[in-house]
N, C-alpha and C positions, 0 to 999 in steps of 0.2 A: 583672554577675551575670545579667542577662536573656540575654546572649549564651551564657553557660555553660549555663543552663537549656534554651535553644533547641537548643544543640548536643547536650546529653544526651538531649533528647527525640528528636532525629533519629537518634542512635545506637541508642536503645532501639527505636524503630519499625523501623529497618533490621534489627536483630537478630531482631525478631519476624517480619518478612517473610521473612528467609532461613531461619529455623528452621521455617517452615510449608511445607516443600517438598511439593508435591502428588504423590500416588502416581499413576503412569502404568502401567496394566496392559498386558501384552503379552508377547511372546516375548523372553526375555532371553538366549537362547543364540545367540552369533554364528555358530555352525556350522549353524544351521537355515536353511531356505528363506525363512522369514518373520521373521527377526530384526528387532526394533524397537529402534533405537539409543536412542530416548527412554524406553523402558520401564524402570522400576526395580522393578516387582513382576511376577514371572512368574505368568501366569495359566493355564499348562498348554496354551497354544494352539500351541506349536512344531510345525512340520511338517518332515519330513526325506524324502529320497528316495535310492534307489540306482539303478543302471542295469543292465539285463539285455540282453545282446546275443546273439541267436540266430543260429546259422550251421550250415552243413553243407559238407563238402568235395566234390570232384568224384566220388569213389568213391560217396558216398551219393547224389549227384545222379544218377549213372548207374544206380544200383540203383532209385531212385524212378522214373525214366523207364522202365526195363526192366519194372517191375511196374505200369505204366500209372497211376502216381500223378500226378494233375493239380495237386493243391495240398496243402500242409501247413499246418494251422492251429495256432498256438501259443496256448495258454490259460494264464493265470496266475490262480489262484484262481477258476476256472470262467468267466473272461471272456476273449474273444478279444483278443489284443494284436497279433497279426501273422499274415499269410498269406504263405506262400512259394509260388512257382511254379517247380518244378524246372528247367524249360527256360530260365528267365531268370537263375537264381542260379548264380554260379560263383566259388567261393573254393577255392583249392588249399591255403591255410593259414588259420589262425585270423585273423579280422579284428582290428584293433587295438581293444582295450577301453580306452576313455578316458572318464573320468567327465564331462568337459566336452563330449564329442562329441555330435552329434545322432544318431549310429548307435546303435541300441538303443532300449530302452523304459524310461521312468522308472517305478520302483516306488515308489509313495507310501507313506510310513510316518507315519501320524497319531500324534503324541505319543510316538513311540518311535524309538530309533536303530538298531533291528535288527528284521527281520521274516522269518519263515519262510514261504515261499510254496510253493504246489503248482503244478508245471508239467506240463502235458499237451500232447503234440503228437499231432494226429490227421491221418493220411494219407488223402486222399479221392481217389476216381477221378473221371473226367469227369462222372459222373452224381451226384456228391456223396455217394457211398456210402462209409462208413468202411471202409478196408481194414486199417488197423493203427493202434494208438496206443501211445504211450510216456508214462509218468508218473514223476515223482520230486519230492522236496521239496528245497528249497535255502534257505539262510539268506543274506540280503543285509543288509549294514550300511550305514548312512547314509554317503553319499559314496563308496561302493564300486561298481565296475563288475565284473560277472561275465559270463563267457561260458557259453552253453548250446549244446553241440554235439549236433546230431541225427545219429545214426548208424543206418543201415539195415543 
């Protein structure tokens, strides 16, 4: 009888221990950049990103050089993300846009899987005087790679 009571006590204590699963807060979305495999309660901390690859072809490069453009600065949401120097850049066709490549710029999306960004390209002469600028908006989704072609 003592053995049965001891066995039942062990079973009951084991059931109590397994039913008291601790809540682990974190990002529970496996498609996010910061997925926490141990988390069982989503705390809204998931982060995502997309990729934006900027480029221009030889025709635009030649036009930039002909207009004495020394550099082109690309801004996303008013922050410089890249500078082009026309005399060093040469693409005759669009570069490969690949989510896993290091070509391009990560666009961080805190807590959302889609973000509309403002892109501005500013062409500067050798004295850093703005000669021309281009602006547009673009929506990027998490895990997506988009090309932005600068055309003069």
